[in-house]
C-alpha positions in Angstrom: -10.9 11.7 -6.1 -12.0 11.7 -2.6 -11.0 15.1 -1.3 -10.9 15.8 2.7 -10.1 18.8 4.5 -7.3 19.6 6.5 -6.1 23.0 8.7 -2.8 23.6 10.1 -1.1 26.6 11.6 2.3 28.6 10.5 5.6 27.5 12.7 7.2 29.8 14.3 10.4 28.5 14.8 12.1 25.7 12.3 14.8 23.1 14.4 14.8 19.7 15.9 13.9 21.4 19.4 11.1 22.8 18.3 9.8 19.8 15.9 10.6 17.6 19.9 8.4 20.1 21.9 5.2 20.3 19.3 5.5 16.6 19.1 4.9 17.1 23.4 2.3 18.7 22.7 0.5 16.3 20.0 1.5 18.0 17.3 2.9 17.4 14.1 5.2 19.2 12.5 5.2 19.6 8.5 6.2 21.0 5.6 4.1 21.8 2.4 6.3 22.2 -1.2 6.3 21.8 -5.1 4.6 25.4 -5.3 6.0 28.6 -4.8 7.9 28.2 -2.0 8.0 25.9 1.6 5.4 26.2 4.0 6.5 25.0 7.3 3.6 24.1 9.5 1.8 22.2 12.5 -1.2 20.4 12.9 -3.0 17.7 15.3 -1.6 14.2 15.7 -5.4 13.2 16.2 -6.0 14.2 12.5 -4.2 11.4 10.7 -5.8 8.7 12.0 -8.3 8.9 9.5 -6.2 9.9 6.8 -3.5 7.3 6.9 -4.2 4.5 8.9 -6.9 3.7 5.7 -6.7 2.2 2.6 -8.2 5.1 1.1 -6.6 8.2 -0.8 -7.5 11.4 -0.7 -7.0 15.4 -2.1 -6.4 17.1 0.6 -7.6 21.0 1.0 -4.8 22.2 2.9 -6.1 25.2 4.7 -2.5 27.5 6.2 -3.4 31.2 7.9 -6.8 30.9 5.7 -5.1 30.1 2.4 -6.3 26.8 0.9 -4.1 24.4 -0.8 -4.5 21.5 -3.2 -2.3 18.9 -1.3 -1.6 14.9 -1.4 1.0 13.6 1.3 4.3 12.6 -0.2 6.1 11.0 2.6 5.8 10.4 6.1 8.3 9.6 8.8 7.5 7.4 12.0 8.6 6.3 15.2 10.5 3.4 15.3 9.0 2.1 18.7 6.0 3.6 19.1 5.1 4.4 15.7 3.6 7.5 15.9 3.8 9.8 13.2 7.4 12.3 13.3 6.5 14.2 10.0 4.7 14.7 7.2 5.4 15.9 3.4 2.7 17.5 1.5 3.2 18.0 -2.3 1.2 20.8 -4.0 -0.6 19.9 -7.0 -2.3 21.5 -9.4 -5.0 21.6 -12.1 -2.9 21.1 -14.9 0.0 19.3 -14.1 0.4 15.4 -14.2 0.0 14.2 -10.7 1.8 10.4 -9.4 0.4 8.2 -7.1 -0.8 4.7 -5.8 -4.0 4.0 -5.6 -5.7 1.3 -4.3 -7.0 -2.5 -6.2 -10.9 -2.5 -5.9 -12.0 -6.0 -7.3 -15.1 -6.5 -8.7 -17.2 -10.0 -9.4 -16.5 -13.7 -8.7 -13.9 -15.4 -10.3 -15.0 -18.9 -12.3 -11.6 -20.4 -11.3 -12.9 -19.7 -7.8 -15.9 -21.5 -8.9 -14.4 -24.3 -10.0 -12.1 -25.0 -6.7 -9.4 -22.5 -7.4 -7.5 -19.9 -4.9 -6.9 -16.2 -5.7 -4.2 -14.7 -5.5 -3.7 -11.2 -5.1 0.2 -9.1 -5.5 -0.9 -5.7 -5.7 -3.5 -4.0 -3.5 -2.1 -0.6 -4.7 -1.2 1.0 -8.4 0.8 3.4 -9.1 -0.3 5.8 -11.8 0.3 9.6 -13.0 -2.7 11.7 -14.0 -4.5 15.1 -14.0 -6.5 16.0 -10.6 -9.7 15.8 -12.2 -9.2 12.2 -13.6 -7.3 10.7 -10.5 -9.3 7.8 -9.7 -10.8 6.5 -6.0 -9.8 3.3 -6.8 -8.6 1.1 -9.9 -11.5 -1.1 -10.8 -10.5 -4.9 -11.6 -13.6 -7.6 -13.3 -12.1 -10.8 -13.1 -15.1 -12.4 -13.2 -13.4 -14.0 -16.0 -10.7 -15.5 -14.9 -9.8 -19.1 -14.9 -7.6 -21.3 -12.5 -4.2 -20.2 -13.9 -5.5 -16.9 -15.7 -3.9 -13.6 -14.4 -4.3 -9.7 -15.2 -1.6 -7.6 -15.3 -0.7 -4.3 -15.6 -0.3 -4.4 -19.7 -4.3 -5.7 -19.2 -5.4 -2.4 -17.6 -6.6 0.2 -20.1 -8.0 3.6 -18.5 -8.8 6.8 -20.1 -6.4 9.5 -19.3 -4.0 7.2 -16.7 -0.7 6.3 -17.2 0.0 3.1 -14.7 3.7 3.5 -13.9 3.9 -0.4 -12.9 6.1 -2.3 -15.1 3.8 -3.8 -17.7 4.8 -7.4 -16.4 3.8 -7.2 -12.6 0.5 -9.4 -11.9 -2.3 -7.3 -10.1 -4.3 -10.5 -9.5 -4.2 -14.2 -10.6 -6.1 -17.9 -9.5 -4.2 -20.8 -9.0 -4.8 -24.4 -8.6 -6.1 -25.2 -5.0 -4.4 -28.7 -5.8 -1.9 -27.5 -6.7 -1.3 -26.0 -3.4 -2.7 -28.8 -1.9 -0.1 -31.3 -3.8 3.3 -28.7 -2.6 1.9 -29.1 1.3 1.8 -33.2 0.5 4.9 -33.3 -0.5 7.0 -30.7 1.9 4.7 -33.2 4.9 6.1 -36.6 2.9 9.9 -34.8 3.1 9.4 -34.6 6.4 7.7 -38.3 7.5 10.6 -39.7 5.3 13.4 -37.9 7.1 12.0 -38.8 10.1 11.8 -42.7 8.9 15.2 -42.0 8.4 15.9 -41.1 11.3 14.4 -43.6 13.0 16.3 -45.9 10.9 19.5 -44.5 11.8 19.3 -44.7 15.5 18.4 -48.7 15.4 21.1 -49.3 13.7 23.4 -47.3 15.9 22.0 -48.8 18.9 21.9 -52.1 17.0 25.9 -51.9 16.8 26.3 -50.6 20.1 24.6 -54.3 21.1 
């Protein structure tokens, strides 16, 4: 899995008032847990733009006061109005303990069903997996070349060495639907709307005749 480096400084004080002051200085209060003890620290808000606002997932080499830790982002709190980052939780990970993380899906190939007029439907853009640190992939590659109209790939169809998929086995990752079925549904909706309009017009004419 791809790695990115990030540095932070220990917080001198921990509390709501201190956190509020940090945010005014465009600093983000953070906590790292999963190791021997929780570590409260702060880092620059701007560095998260390259880590969070991307479909990619990273192992973060977090350096605090000269000590490096392998971590992943476990939780992020956002401001309900401005969407600014309020707080970030990091989980310290090790080589010998399985890690649970959501990894992006990467579709490979062109489905046969699309060439025949079908429509590709992607149900899952990320999959939750569990694996050791050194076995974590950047993405889950899914080959869709053999998908015909009506076919789909489910979690149960995915097999990877040293990786456990945690989503429900019946969950559909990607499939191909008939474009004709979509058109028929749209036509049915339009016909229903037209019939309703005609019935409304006929009713109005009948009311007018009664009044005359």
